[in-house]
Backbone of each chain as ProteinMPNN parsed JSONL, in Angstrom:
{"seq_chain_A": "MSLITEITISFFLVVAGIFGLVGSFGLLKLPDSMQRLHAPTKATTLGVGGVLIASMLYFLLVKGTLSFHELLITLFLFLTAPITANFIAKTFITRNVRDHDLPETGGNYGWAPYDDPPPQEVDLPDDRTGQ", "coords_chain_A": {"N_chain_A": [[-25.051, -28.51, 9.682], [-23.066, -29.05, 12.42], [-23.07, -28.189, 15.944], [-20.596, -28.025, 17.172], [-18.809, -27.703, 15.028], [-19.671, -25.22, 14.104], [-19.097, -23.589, 16.283], [-16.308, -23.82, 16.391], [-15.449, -22.703, 13.918], [-16.477, -20.125, 14.212], [-15.011, -19.268, 16.408], [-12.374, -19.146, 15.369], [-12.785, -17.159, 13.459], [-13.485, -14.926, 15.009], [-11.187, -14.581, 16.575], [-9.343, -14.031, 14.533], [-10.403, -11.613, 13.556], [-10.083, -9.937, 15.795], [-7.28, -9.913, 16.087], [-6.499, -8.831, 13.635], [-7.593, -6.286, 13.88], [-6.147, -5.352, 16.072], [-3.588, -5.264, 14.988], [-3.836, -3.23, 13.01], [-4.597, -1.139, 14.649], [-2.363, -0.846, 16.255], [-0.611, 0.108, 14.347], [-1.638, 2.633, 14.082], [-1.334, 3.648, 16.636], [1.207, 3.394, 17.862], [4.159, 5.27, 18.708], [6.556, 5.682, 17.233], [8.317, 5.372, 14.135], [9.849, 3.053, 13.607], [8.89, 1.438, 15.62], [6.302, 1.157, 14.762], [6.604, -0.575, 12.711], [6.446, -3.012, 13.867], [3.825, -3.672, 14.537], [1.945, -4.515, 12.334], [2.696, -7.153, 11.803], [1.291, -8.849, 13.382], [-1.272, -8.677, 12.276], [-0.697, -9.894, 9.859], [0.226, -12.581, 10.439], [-1.454, -13.796, 12.495], [-4.011, -12.693, 12.057], [-4.727, -12.942, 9.205], [-3.99, -15.608, 9.074], [-5.788, -16.831, 10.888], [-8.23, -16.336, 9.586], [-7.807, -17.848, 7.289], [-7.564, -20.426, 8.341], [-10.143, -20.721, 9.369], [-11.549, -20.635, 6.97], [-10.591, -22.93, 5.654], [-11.545, -24.897, 7.429], [-14.275, -24.449, 7.188], [-14.804, -25.082, 4.469], [-13.994, -27.687, 4.498], [-15.487, -29.052, 6.506], [-18.148, -28.257, 6.23], [-18.818, -27.86, 3.487], [-17.561, -30.077, 2.474], [-15.346, -30.278, 0.809], [-11.874, -30.419, 0.298], [-9.455, -27.98, 0.222], [-6.418, -26.543, -0.973], [-5.666, -23.997, -1.471], [-5.633, -22.064, 0.493], [-3.431, -22.723, 2.033], [-1.462, -22.119, 0.212], [-1.698, -19.322, 0.03], [-1.06, -18.638, 2.677], [1.586, -19.565, 2.813], [2.799, -17.93, 0.882], [2.415, -15.386, 2.037], [3.875, -15.658, 4.413], [6.39, -16.003, 3.386], [6.888, -13.563, 2.121], [6.58, -11.543, 4.012], [8.881, -10.991, 5.791], [10.708, -9.944, 3.901], [9.428, -7.666, 2.969], [9.302, -6.195, 5.386], [12.004, -5.797, 5.882], [12.717, -4.212, 3.681], [11.185, -1.922, 4.161], [12.261, -1.031, 6.571], [14.858, -0.438, 5.725], [14.265, 1.64, 3.986], [13.341, 3.556, 5.804], [15.679, 3.976, 7.349], [17.395, 5.003, 5.415], [16.207, 7.43, 4.817], [15.943, 8.828, 7.244], [17.913, 8.361, 9.251], [21.209, 9.196, 9.912], [24.543, 8.298, 8.862], [26.54, 8.381, 10.869], [25.055, 8.207, 13.16], [24.289, 5.643, 13.48], [24.772, 2.514, 15.202], [27.757, 0.447, 15.513], [28.149, -2.211, 13.177], [29.457, -4.511, 13.871], [30.481, -6.361, 12.227], [32.371, -7.14, 9.241], [31.545, -5.364, 7.357], [29.721, -2.326, 6.634], [26.564, -0.617, 7.267], [23.871, -1.509, 5.141], [22.399, 0.514, 3.583], [24.302, 2.569, 3.378], [26.958, 1.714, 2.958], [29.026, 0.32, 0.388], [28.186, -2.721, -1.301], [29.765, -5.822, -0.32], [32.695, -6.964, -2.098], [32.239, -9.39, -4.605], [32.997, -12.754, -5.312], [33.012, -13.6, -8.418], [32.136, -16.217, -10.459], [33.116, -16.492, -13.507], [32.201, -17.742, -16.729], [34.353, -19.864, -18.765], [35.019, -18.794, -21.249], [34.938, -16.121, -20.873], [36.765, -15.236, -19.065], [39.31, -14.604, -19.963], [39.025, -12.18, -21.162]], "CA_chain_A": [[-23.823, -28.065, 10.347], [-23.178, -29.336, 13.848], [-22.794, -27.038, 16.803], [-19.148, -27.968, 17.42], [-18.223, -27.102, 13.829], [-19.997, -23.792, 14.039], [-18.368, -22.895, 17.343], [-14.887, -23.761, 16.031], [-15.245, -21.73, 12.845], [-16.74, -18.792, 14.751], [-13.881, -18.914, 17.273], [-11.243, -18.702, 14.546], [-13.131, -15.895, 12.803], [-13.437, -13.832, 15.982], [-9.775, -14.359, 16.919], [-8.718, -13.363, 13.397], [-10.859, -10.225, 13.512], [-9.473, -9.173, 16.888], [-5.86, -9.691, 15.83], [-6.382, -7.877, 12.544], [-7.877, -4.947, 14.398], [-5.026, -4.954, 16.932], [-2.475, -4.895, 14.119], [-4.053, -1.913, 12.406], [-4.643, -0.138, 15.713], [-0.981, -0.591, 16.635], [-0.05, 0.98, 13.311], [-2.103, 3.993, 14.346], [-1.127, 4.081, 18.015], [2.604, 3.41, 18.31], [4.638, 6.634, 18.454], [7.768, 5.812, 16.437], [8.186, 4.651, 12.863], [10.398, 1.711, 13.71], [7.97, 0.648, 16.446], [5.116, 0.857, 13.964], [6.911, -1.73, 11.864], [6.196, -4.238, 14.62], [2.405, -3.977, 14.737], [1.182, -5.258, 11.32], [3.016, -8.578, 11.717], [0.164, -9.554, 14.009], [-2.344, -8.786, 11.285], [-0.313, -10.845, 8.816], [0.308, -13.982, 10.833], [-2.61, -14.338, 13.21], [-5.266, -12.25, 11.458], [-4.993, -13.659, 7.954], [-3.911, -17.033, 9.363], [-7.053, -17.28, 11.473], [-9.261, -16.351, 8.544], [-7.555, -18.967, 6.38], [-7.921, -21.669, 9.039], [-11.601, -20.777, 9.396], [-12.021, -20.949, 5.623], [-10.307, -24.349, 5.4], [-12.48, -25.702, 8.221], [-15.618, -24.312, 6.627], [-14.961, -25.841, 3.227], [-13.791, -29.11, 4.763], [-16.508, -29.657, 7.358], [-19.51, -27.912, 5.823], [-19.02, -28.136, 2.074], [-17.036, -31.394, 2.171], [-14.243, -30.253, -0.152], [-10.608, -30.002, 0.887], [-8.741, -27.135, -0.738], [-5.084, -26.167, -0.517], [-5.36, -22.62, -1.854], [-5.342, -21.289, 1.698], [-2.043, -22.971, 2.417], [-0.622, -21.366, -0.726], [-1.708, -17.914, 0.428], [-0.292, -18.532, 3.918], [3.005, -19.731, 2.493], [3.263, -16.735, 0.186], [2.483, -14.252, 2.984], [4.969, -15.873, 5.356], [7.65, -15.807, 2.679], [7.127, -12.189, 1.699], [6.508, -10.563, 5.1], [10.191, -10.487, 6.221], [11.34, -9.149, 2.845], [8.772, -6.366, 2.996], [9.704, -5.462, 6.59], [13.395, -5.388, 5.697], [12.766, -3.099, 2.73], [10.621, -0.711, 4.773], [13.235, -0.557, 7.549], [15.948, 0.201, 4.984], [13.766, 2.928, 3.506], [13.316, 4.496, 6.927], [17.059, 4.315, 7.727], [17.966, 5.845, 4.382], [15.637, 8.772, 4.789], [15.871, 9.523, 8.525], [19.042, 8.145, 10.157], [22.481, 9.43, 9.231], [25.494, 7.2, 8.987], [27.288, 8.396, 12.138], [24.156, 7.917, 14.283], [24.03, 4.214, 13.595], [25.809, 1.778, 15.926], [28.62, -0.411, 14.702], [27.492, -3.462, 12.83], [30.145, -5.621, 14.494], [31.0, -7.269, 11.211], [33.397, -6.566, 8.381], [30.966, -4.398, 6.441], [28.846, -1.374, 7.287], [25.131, -0.75, 7.031], [23.61, -1.686, 3.711], [22.04, 1.702, 2.817], [25.373, 3.545, 3.251], [28.2, 1.145, 2.463], [28.953, -0.471, -0.827], [28.126, -4.156, -1.027], [31.093, -6.442, -0.338], [33.046, -7.5, -3.431], [31.831, -10.785, -4.734], [33.802, -13.625, -6.165], [32.126, -14.037, -9.494], [32.683, -17.294, -11.297], [32.755, -16.274, -14.891], [32.475, -18.893, -17.6], [35.733, -19.909, -19.211], [35.283, -17.982, -22.422], [34.901, -14.7, -20.564], [37.789, -14.869, -18.086], [40.491, -14.033, -20.599], [38.6, -10.941, -21.82]], "C_chain_A": [[-23.974, -28.281, 11.844], [-22.731, -28.133, 14.664], [-21.3, -26.889, 17.043], [-18.439, -27.299, 16.244], [-18.431, -25.597, 13.811], [-19.219, -23.003, 15.082], [-16.89, -22.764, 16.975], [-14.629, -22.7, 14.972], [-15.455, -20.318, 13.369], [-15.594, -18.328, 15.641], [-12.714, -18.403, 16.436], [-11.54, -17.366, 13.881], [-13.012, -14.733, 13.774], [-11.996, -13.518, 16.374], [-9.067, -13.617, 15.785], [-9.131, -11.9, 13.329], [-10.199, -9.383, 14.582], [-8.007, -8.898, 16.583], [-5.643, -8.747, 14.651], [-6.613, -6.454, 13.004], [-6.73, -4.453, 15.263], [-3.827, -4.533, 16.086], [-2.641, -3.517, 13.527], [-4.088, -0.817, 13.461], [-3.232, 0.184, 16.204], [-0.286, 0.289, 15.622], [-0.442, 2.434, 13.544], [-1.544, 4.528, 15.648], [0.337, 4.262, 18.379], [3.286, 4.707, 17.868], [5.769, 6.732, 17.435], [7.657, 4.956, 15.181], [8.69, 3.224, 12.963], [9.559, 0.83, 14.628], [6.735, 0.257, 15.654], [5.337, -0.327, 13.043], [6.531, -3.043, 12.536], [4.721, -4.648, 14.586], [1.779, -4.831, 13.629], [1.6, -6.706, 11.15], [1.929, -9.418, 12.363], [-0.976, -9.735, 13.025], [-1.993, -9.813, 10.227], [-0.431, -12.278, 9.309], [-0.994, -14.471, 11.439], [-3.932, -13.921, 12.584], [-5.605, -13.035, 10.211], [-4.916, -15.158, 8.177], [-5.192, -17.572, 9.959], [-8.171, -17.343, 10.461], [-9.073, -17.548, 7.62], [-7.882, -20.304, 7.031], [-9.44, -21.825, 9.09], [-12.161, -21.17, 8.033], [-11.776, -22.421, 5.284], [-11.294, -25.24, 6.154], [-13.875, -25.646, 7.635], [-15.777, -25.177, 5.377], [-14.747, -27.328, 3.445], [-14.992, -29.72, 5.48], [-17.926, -29.388, 6.879], [-19.752, -28.28, 4.368], [-18.46, -29.494, 1.659], [-15.937, -31.429, 1.136], [-12.996, -29.746, 0.553], [-9.838, -29.19, -0.151], [-7.423, -26.688, -0.127], [-4.713, -24.749, -0.916], [-4.975, -21.785, -0.646], [-3.902, -21.479, 2.132], [-1.081, -22.232, 1.496], [-0.544, -19.901, -0.311], [-0.896, -17.712, 1.703], [1.2, -18.615, 3.647], [3.548, -18.478, 1.827], [3.403, -15.57, 1.148], [3.647, -14.43, 3.942], [6.317, -15.703, 4.682], [7.928, -14.336, 2.433], [7.138, -11.194, 2.85], [7.888, -10.101, 5.579], [10.877, -9.614, 5.186], [10.758, -7.741, 2.854], [9.234, -5.54, 4.197], [11.141, -4.97, 6.459], [13.502, -4.196, 4.761], [12.257, -1.815, 3.373], [11.599, -0.143, 5.8], [14.405, 0.124, 6.856], [15.531, 1.559, 4.446], [13.79, 3.965, 4.616], [14.73, 4.924, 7.297], [17.662, 5.263, 6.699], [17.462, 7.279, 4.475], [15.822, 9.525, 6.094], [17.102, 9.399, 9.406], [20.33, 8.362, 9.378], [23.485, 8.348, 9.613], [26.156, 7.184, 10.358], [26.383, 8.185, 13.345], [23.924, 6.427, 14.487], [25.116, 3.55, 14.433], [26.652, 0.953, 14.975], [27.891, -1.711, 14.376], [28.161, -4.652, 13.488], [30.712, -6.607, 13.498], [32.052, -6.571, 10.378], [32.85, -5.427, 7.526], [29.992, -3.516, 7.185], [27.39, -1.638, 6.971], [24.843, -0.698, 5.544], [23.203, -0.401, 2.992], [23.205, 2.654, 2.581], [26.648, 2.978, 2.662], [27.959, 0.393, 1.168], [28.826, -1.945, -0.463], [29.521, -4.758, -1.102], [31.405, -6.992, -1.716], [32.784, -8.979, -3.496], [32.765, -11.515, -5.67], [32.896, -14.19, -7.241], [32.827, -15.125, -10.297], [32.227, -17.071, -12.725], [32.956, -17.555, -15.683], [33.826, -18.761, -18.276], [36.009, -18.982, -20.382], [35.264, -16.498, -22.107], [36.009, -14.289, -19.61], [38.967, -14.21, -18.745], [40.224, -12.718, -21.292], [38.787, -11.058, -23.324]], "O_chain_A": [[-24.9, -27.759, 12.464], [-22.108, -27.2, 14.157], [-20.786, -25.772, 17.112], [-17.578, -26.44, 16.434], [-17.517, -24.817, 13.546], [-18.742, -21.899, 14.816], [-16.282, -21.721, 17.215], [-13.708, -21.893, 15.102], [-14.704, -19.408, 13.018], [-15.239, -17.15, 15.641], [-12.13, -17.364, 16.742], [-10.648, -16.528, 13.75], [-12.499, -13.673, 13.416], [-11.617, -12.353, 16.494], [-8.29, -12.694, 16.029], [-8.295, -11.035, 13.071], [-9.796, -8.248, 14.324], [-7.53, -7.782, 16.791], [-4.706, -7.948, 14.662], [-5.922, -5.529, 12.578], [-6.371, -3.277, 15.207], [-3.132, -3.572, 16.416], [-1.706, -2.717, 13.532], [-3.658, 0.308, 13.205], [-2.929, 1.331, 16.529], [0.539, 1.127, 15.987], [0.322, 3.35, 13.243], [-1.301, 5.729, 15.768], [0.681, 5.181, 19.122], [3.022, 5.194, 16.769], [5.931, 7.786, 16.82], [6.974, 3.931, 15.179], [8.05, 2.295, 12.472], [9.513, -0.387, 14.446], [6.184, -0.828, 15.839], [4.389, -1.001, 12.641], [6.319, -4.056, 11.87], [4.407, -5.838, 14.604], [1.119, -5.816, 13.957], [0.936, -7.443, 10.421], [1.674, -10.551, 11.953], [-1.577, -10.807, 12.944], [-2.868, -10.529, 9.74], [-1.102, -13.1, 8.685], [-1.578, -15.444, 10.963], [-4.882, -14.704, 12.574], [-6.632, -13.71, 10.149], [-5.668, -15.916, 7.563], [-5.644, -18.652, 9.581], [-8.971, -18.279, 10.463], [-10.044, -18.187, 7.213], [-8.405, -21.209, 6.38], [-9.966, -22.919, 8.883], [-13.12, -21.936, 7.942], [-12.636, -23.082, 4.702], [-11.814, -26.211, 5.604], [-14.58, -26.654, 7.585], [-16.756, -25.91, 5.239], [-15.251, -28.148, 2.677], [-15.461, -30.792, 5.099], [-18.818, -30.208, 7.1], [-20.749, -28.924, 4.038], [-18.835, -30.018, 0.61], [-15.615, -32.5, 0.623], [-13.045, -28.775, 1.307], [-9.599, -29.657, -1.264], [-7.324, -26.48, 1.082], [-3.571, -24.332, -0.724], [-4.111, -20.912, -0.73], [-3.232, -20.532, 2.544], [-0.023, -21.773, 1.927], [0.534, -19.308, -0.301], [-0.138, -16.749, 1.816], [1.984, -17.832, 4.185], [4.636, -18.013, 2.168], [4.392, -14.839, 1.095], [4.34, -13.462, 4.258], [7.286, -15.302, 5.326], [9.075, -13.899, 2.525], [7.659, -10.091, 2.688], [8.069, -8.897, 5.764], [11.554, -8.65, 5.54], [11.485, -6.752, 2.761], [9.522, -4.35, 4.069], [11.461, -3.857, 6.877], [14.28, -3.274, 5.008], [12.824, -0.743, 3.161], [11.759, 1.073, 5.901], [14.898, 1.146, 7.333], [16.315, 2.508, 4.441], [14.202, 5.106, 4.407], [14.969, 6.108, 7.536], [18.356, 6.214, 7.058], [18.211, 8.225, 4.236], [15.858, 10.755, 6.077], [17.323, 10.268, 10.249], [20.523, 7.78, 8.311], [23.286, 7.593, 10.564], [26.325, 6.121, 10.955], [26.883, 8.001, 14.454], [23.427, 6.001, 15.53], [26.271, 3.975, 14.384], [26.32, 0.78, 13.803], [27.124, -2.236, 15.184], [27.532, -5.696, 13.658], [31.355, -7.583, 13.883], [32.568, -5.524, 10.77], [33.621, -4.609, 7.024], [29.487, -3.893, 8.243], [27.017, -2.705, 6.484], [25.474, 0.045, 4.791], [23.629, -0.217, 1.851], [23.128, 3.483, 1.673], [27.357, 3.679, 1.939], [26.863, -0.096, 0.892], [29.315, -2.367, 0.585], [30.368, -4.274, -1.852], [30.506, -7.437, -2.43], [33.072, -9.725, -2.56], [33.249, -10.976, -6.665], [32.125, -15.122, -7.012], [33.96, -14.96, -10.749], [31.106, -17.413, -13.102], [33.807, -18.371, -15.328], [34.381, -17.665, -18.352], [37.108, -18.441, -20.5], [35.546, -15.685, -22.987], [36.182, -13.096, -19.364], [39.584, -13.329, -18.146], [41.115, -12.184, -21.953], [38.487, -10.117, -24.059]]}, "seq_chain_B": "MMTAALLFAFGCFGLGLLFNLWRITTGPDAADRILALDTMVINVIAMLILYGIYRSTAMYYEAAMLVAMVGFVSTVAYCRFVLRGDIIE", "coords_chain_B": {"N_chain_B": [[-24.919, -18.232, 14.238], [-22.411, -18.382, 13.082], [-22.7, -16.54, 11.05], [-22.885, -14.179, 12.498], [-20.294, -14.118, 13.6], [-18.852, -13.863, 11.25], [-19.725, -11.336, 10.408], [-18.709, -9.814, 12.489], [-15.94, -10.166, 12.088], [-15.708, -8.987, 9.564], [-16.335, -6.336, 10.282], [-14.183, -5.753, 11.999], [-11.913, -5.937, 10.282], [-12.614, -4.019, 8.431], [-12.646, -1.686, 9.988], [-9.955, -1.694, 10.607], [-8.932, -1.129, 8.059], [-9.77, 1.524, 7.819], [-8.208, 2.681, 9.843], [-5.676, 2.274, 8.718], [-5.9, 3.901, 6.505], [-6.006, 6.375, 7.713], [-3.406, 6.458, 8.731], [-2.037, 6.549, 6.349], [-2.742, 9.069, 5.348], [-1.79, 10.833, 7.334], [0.762, 10.043, 7.872], [4.076, 10.621, 8.932], [6.305, 10.057, 7.417], [7.7, 8.625, 4.394], [8.169, 5.917, 4.704], [6.301, 5.145, 6.631], [3.966, 5.426, 5.172], [4.298, 3.522, 3.176], [4.305, 1.238, 4.738], [1.718, 1.349, 5.812], [0.224, 1.028, 3.471], [0.968, -1.564, 2.807], [-0.079, -3.006, 4.97], [-2.724, -2.482, 4.477], [-3.144, -3.972, 2.159], [-2.877, -6.53, 3.265], [-5.13, -6.568, 4.947], [-7.128, -6.391, 3.035], [-6.828, -8.817, 1.696], [-7.618, -10.58, 3.729], [-10.3, -9.778, 3.953], [-11.297, -10.476, 1.459], [-11.168, -13.283, 1.545], [-12.906, -13.725, 3.637], [-15.254, -12.834, 2.443], [-15.507, -14.797, 0.555], [-16.114, -16.996, 2.215], [-18.528, -16.077, 3.164], [-20.187, -15.963, 0.913], [-20.027, -18.609, 0.384], [-18.388, -19.754, -1.647], [-15.646, -20.952, -3.577], [-14.359, -19.22, -5.194], [-12.969, -16.929, -4.643], [-10.392, -17.308, -3.784], [-8.414, -17.247, -5.729], [-8.509, -14.57, -6.416], [-7.673, -13.472, -3.975], [-5.097, -14.503, -3.807], [-3.925, -13.289, -6.06], [-4.107, -10.61, -5.29], [-2.4, -10.671, -3.103], [0.073, -11.2, -4.344], [0.363, -8.961, -6.066], [0.358, -6.953, -4.17], [2.731, -7.453, -2.743], [4.669, -7.091, -4.752], [4.228, -4.419, -5.427], [4.813, -3.113, -3.028], [7.555, -3.672, -2.741], [8.473, -2.418, -5.05], [7.855, 0.28, -4.565], [9.44, 0.74, -2.285], [11.991, 0.338, -3.38], [12.037, 2.406, -5.176], [12.102, 4.612, -3.48], [14.484, 4.056, -2.176], [16.551, 3.795, -4.151], [15.95, 5.505, -6.185], [15.089, 4.51, -8.519], [13.387, 1.821, -10.127], [13.877, -0.535, -11.621], [17.085, -1.33, -12.23]], "CA_chain_B": [[-23.753, -17.806, 15.01], [-21.275, -18.146, 12.196], [-22.931, -15.285, 10.335], [-22.517, -13.083, 13.396], [-18.831, -14.069, 13.677], [-18.388, -13.313, 9.975], [-19.963, -9.892, 10.394], [-17.749, -9.24, 13.425], [-14.623, -10.116, 11.449], [-15.804, -7.936, 8.538], [-16.252, -5.035, 10.936], [-12.833, -5.541, 12.513], [-10.972, -5.647, 9.209], [-12.995, -2.742, 7.838], [-12.132, -0.639, 10.875], [-8.51, -1.692, 10.396], [-8.668, -0.411, 6.808], [-9.901, 2.962, 8.087], [-7.002, 3.078, 10.589], [-4.556, 2.346, 7.786], [-6.101, 5.081, 5.667], [-5.601, 7.511, 8.536], [-1.946, 6.481, 8.79], [-1.518, 6.961, 5.043], [-2.898, 10.512, 5.151], [-1.037, 11.634, 8.293], [2.059, 9.46, 8.152], [5.086, 11.664, 8.773], [7.416, 9.676, 6.547], [7.305, 7.725, 3.312], [8.189, 4.529, 5.189], [5.017, 4.895, 7.284], [2.923, 5.272, 4.15], [4.478, 2.217, 2.537], [3.877, 0.217, 5.706], [0.261, 1.381, 5.901], [-0.311, 0.429, 2.245], [1.183, -3.009, 2.892], [-1.075, -3.534, 5.906], [-4.009, -2.398, 3.79], [-3.223, -5.14, 1.277], [-3.126, -7.695, 4.126], [-6.528, -6.529, 5.376], [-7.994, -6.664, 1.882], [-6.773, -10.266, 1.468], [-8.48, -11.216, 4.734], [-11.708, -9.487, 3.652], [-11.696, -11.268, 0.285], [-11.421, -14.672, 1.952], [-14.145, -13.689, 4.422], [-16.38, -12.743, 1.522], [-15.661, -16.125, -0.023], [-16.867, -17.829, 3.167], [-19.878, -15.524, 3.279], [-20.933, -16.427, -0.256], [-19.723, -20.038, 0.328], [-17.825, -20.121, -2.936], [-14.183, -21.004, -3.557], [-13.888, -18.435, -6.325], [-12.237, -15.735, -4.257], [-9.001, -17.586, -3.429], [-7.539, -16.764, -6.795], [-8.442, -13.117, -6.272], [-6.846, -13.161, -2.81], [-3.71, -14.818, -4.167], [-3.437, -12.249, -6.966], [-3.93, -9.382, -4.517], [-1.189, -10.843, -2.297], [1.262, -11.046, -5.197], [0.463, -7.575, -6.538], [0.72, -6.13, -3.029], [4.15, -7.632, -2.451], [5.483, -6.474, -5.803], [4.109, -2.961, -5.379], [5.555, -2.627, -1.861], [8.988, -3.713, -3.045], [8.761, -1.411, -6.061], [7.808, 1.584, -3.907], [10.629, 0.85, -1.436], [13.176, 0.489, -4.221], [12.007, 3.748, -5.757], [12.582, 5.555, -2.466], [15.873, 3.757, -1.824], [17.543, 3.935, -5.213], [15.525, 6.459, -7.19], [14.755, 3.784, -9.735], [12.816, 0.541, -9.727], [14.673, -1.568, -12.276], [18.344, -0.69, -12.622]], "C_chain_B": [[-22.56, -17.523, 14.106], [-21.457, -16.869, 11.388], [-22.557, -14.096, 11.195], [-21.007, -12.952, 13.509], [-18.243, -13.492, 12.397], [-18.563, -11.802, 9.944], [-19.003, -9.177, 11.339], [-16.368, -9.101, 12.776], [-14.599, -9.08, 10.333], [-15.637, -6.562, 9.156], [-14.85, -4.73, 11.426], [-11.879, -5.172, 11.385], [-11.324, -4.347, 8.501], [-12.523, -1.564, 8.669], [-10.616, -0.535, 10.751], [-8.13, -0.958, 9.122], [-8.772, 1.101, 7.011], [-8.688, 3.479, 8.859], [-5.808, 3.238, 9.651], [-4.665, 3.582, 6.902], [-5.701, 6.348, 6.418], [-4.078, 7.617, 8.605], [-1.357, 6.903, 7.455], [-1.619, 8.477, 4.894], [-2.0, 11.309, 6.086], [0.375, 11.14, 8.52], [3.181, 10.446, 7.933], [6.158, 11.317, 7.762], [6.908, 8.754, 5.449], [7.278, 6.277, 3.769], [6.875, 4.178, 5.882], [3.924, 4.663, 6.254], [3.05, 3.933, 3.448], [3.984, 1.11, 3.456], [2.358, 0.169, 5.82], [-0.369, 0.77, 4.65], [-0.162, -1.087, 2.273], [0.168, -3.656, 3.836], [-2.461, -3.504, 5.296], [-4.205, -3.592, 2.854], [-3.53, -6.397, 2.083], [-4.597, -7.733, 4.542], [-7.475, -6.856, 4.227], [-7.991, -8.15, 1.549], [-7.703, -10.976, 2.444], [-9.953, -10.987, 4.412], [-12.193, -10.261, 2.439], [-12.011, -12.707, 0.679], [-12.693, -14.74, 2.792], [-15.367, -13.621, 3.516], [-16.625, -14.067, 0.809], [-16.407, -17.075, 0.904], [-18.324, -17.382, 3.203], [-20.762, -15.972, 2.117], [-20.818, -17.931, -0.452], [-19.342, -20.484, -1.083], [-16.306, -20.069, -2.845], [-13.563, -20.12, -4.622], [-12.921, -17.328, -5.92], [-10.807, -16.019, -3.824], [-8.05, -17.064, -4.475], [-7.388, -15.249, -6.699], [-7.549, -12.737, -5.099], [-5.373, -13.411, -3.111], [-3.129, -13.736, -5.071], [-3.202, -10.943, -6.219], [-2.669, -9.474, -3.666], [0.058, -10.621, -3.132], [1.449, -9.604, -5.633], [0.877, -6.658, -5.39], [2.19, -6.241, -2.695], [5.012, -6.912, -3.482], [5.409, -4.958, -5.715], [4.837, -2.393, -4.169], [7.05, -2.589, -2.142], [9.353, -2.641, -4.072], [8.791, -0.017, -5.446], [9.057, 1.789, -3.049], [11.879, 1.061, -2.28], [13.21, 1.871, -4.844], [12.51, 4.771, -4.752], [14.058, 5.329, -2.182], [16.848, 4.17, -2.919], [17.161, 4.977, -6.253], [15.125, 5.817, -8.495], [14.243, 2.415, -9.312], [13.621, -0.607, -10.315], [15.931, -0.917, -12.789], [18.981, -1.445, -13.761]], "O_chain_B": [[-21.805, -16.575, 14.318], [-20.48, -16.188, 11.075], [-21.986, -13.121, 10.707], [-20.475, -11.842, 13.516], [-17.272, -12.737, 12.432], [-17.671, -11.073, 9.511], [-18.535, -8.078, 11.044], [-15.713, -8.066, 12.895], [-13.607, -8.373, 10.16], [-14.902, -5.721, 8.639], [-14.369, -3.604, 11.295], [-11.12, -4.21, 11.503], [-10.436, -3.644, 8.02], [-12.055, -0.561, 8.129], [-10.054, 0.56, 10.783], [-7.127, -0.244, 9.091], [-7.982, 1.867, 6.46], [-8.19, 4.57, 8.582], [-5.035, 4.19, 9.759], [-3.665, 4.227, 6.586], [-5.133, 7.274, 5.839], [-3.52, 8.712, 8.547], [-0.303, 7.538, 7.413], [-0.699, 9.111, 4.377], [-1.489, 12.358, 5.693], [1.123, 11.75, 9.284], [3.258, 11.061, 6.869], [6.862, 12.21, 7.291], [5.827, 8.175, 5.557], [6.464, 5.488, 3.287], [6.38, 3.058, 5.748], [3.059, 3.806, 6.438], [2.049, 3.279, 3.155], [3.329, 0.166, 3.015], [1.772, -0.909, 5.915], [-1.379, 0.072, 4.743], [-1.049, -1.813, 1.823], [-0.377, -4.72, 3.54], [-3.281, -4.384, 5.557], [-5.298, -4.152, 2.769], [-4.331, -7.232, 1.663], [-5.235, -8.784, 4.499], [-8.497, -7.515, 4.42], [-9.024, -8.699, 1.163], [-8.474, -11.854, 2.057], [-10.77, -11.893, 4.577], [-13.355, -10.663, 2.38], [-12.993, -13.285, 0.214], [-13.468, -15.691, 2.681], [-16.384, -14.263, 3.778], [-17.76, -14.426, 0.496], [-17.233, -17.868, 0.452], [-19.236, -18.206, 3.265], [-21.93, -16.314, 2.306], [-21.444, -18.481, -1.358], [-19.889, -21.442, -1.629], [-15.747, -19.243, -2.124], [-12.377, -20.248, -4.925], [-12.145, -16.843, -6.743], [-10.065, -15.084, -3.523], [-7.002, -16.505, -4.152], [-6.297, -14.708, -6.875], [-6.759, -11.798, -5.197], [-4.508, -12.628, -2.719], [-1.989, -13.31, -4.884], [-2.22, -10.246, -6.474], [-1.946, -8.489, -3.515], [0.992, -9.945, -2.7], [2.559, -9.076, -5.581], [1.64, -5.712, -5.584], [2.835, -5.237, -2.394], [5.963, -6.212, -3.133], [6.417, -4.278, -5.907], [5.42, -1.312, -4.254], [7.728, -1.611, -1.828], [10.415, -2.027, -3.98], [9.665, 0.785, -5.777], [9.665, 2.859, -3.071], [12.733, 1.876, -1.93], [14.282, 2.448, -5.025], [13.25, 5.687, -5.108], [14.806, 6.284, -1.972], [17.857, 4.82, -2.645], [17.971, 5.302, -7.121], [14.85, 6.511, -9.474], [14.623, 1.906, -8.257], [14.003, -1.538, -9.606], [15.881, -0.058, -13.67], [20.051, -1.062, -14.234]]}, "name": "protein", "num_of_chains": 2, "seq": "MSLITEITISFFLVVAGIFGLVGSFGLLKLPDSMQRLHAPTKATTLGVGGVLIASMLYFLLVKGTLSFHELLITLFLFLTAPITANFIAKTFITRNVRDHDLPETGGNYGWAPYDDPPPQEVDLPDDRTGQMMTAALLFAFGCFGLGLLFNLWRITTGPDAADRILALDTMVINVIAMLILYGIYRSTAMYYEAAMLVAMVGFVSTVAYCRFVLRGDIIE"}
């Protein structure tokens, strides 16, 4: 293992460790629930991303095998992180914020936890439209 | 040097897990607990991949992938239970 390889992998590992720690520390430190939602995104993107980059480099440069499992994990985490954050924010709004405390949405419909979903134009198949 | 960096990253993510555990026990609201559990899953994924580098085996990717999927599904299920009182309507 050459020195450059080792330095690169170690750099990514240290950066990932620092960002993971910062994400969890922000979860502990920030005073408000909605602010706490902001901190673990760092752990998701940069922490796990750095570890995955280090792992890809290690298996590519040291072991000589190229693997795409890391990219799969990164893709899955990046796809699911916004959905999770949206669900947690909705949970917090439902339990702690009342309807009249929320600002106007500015659109045609209200906030999702309190208002009914907008009526949808359902395209029924032909044999079901006539009841 | 790489072993030292690996140990450093292990320590960071392990300390992060302890922080998350503290937030789970003292979290004032259910949303905080769900968020702390989700972050815990993220940290565990990172630690699994680190352990794979440490043992220099590619066996732990599948475990990390499975943990990621189970963590996402459990977070969504917990949130839906709090939101709607039911998981599958």
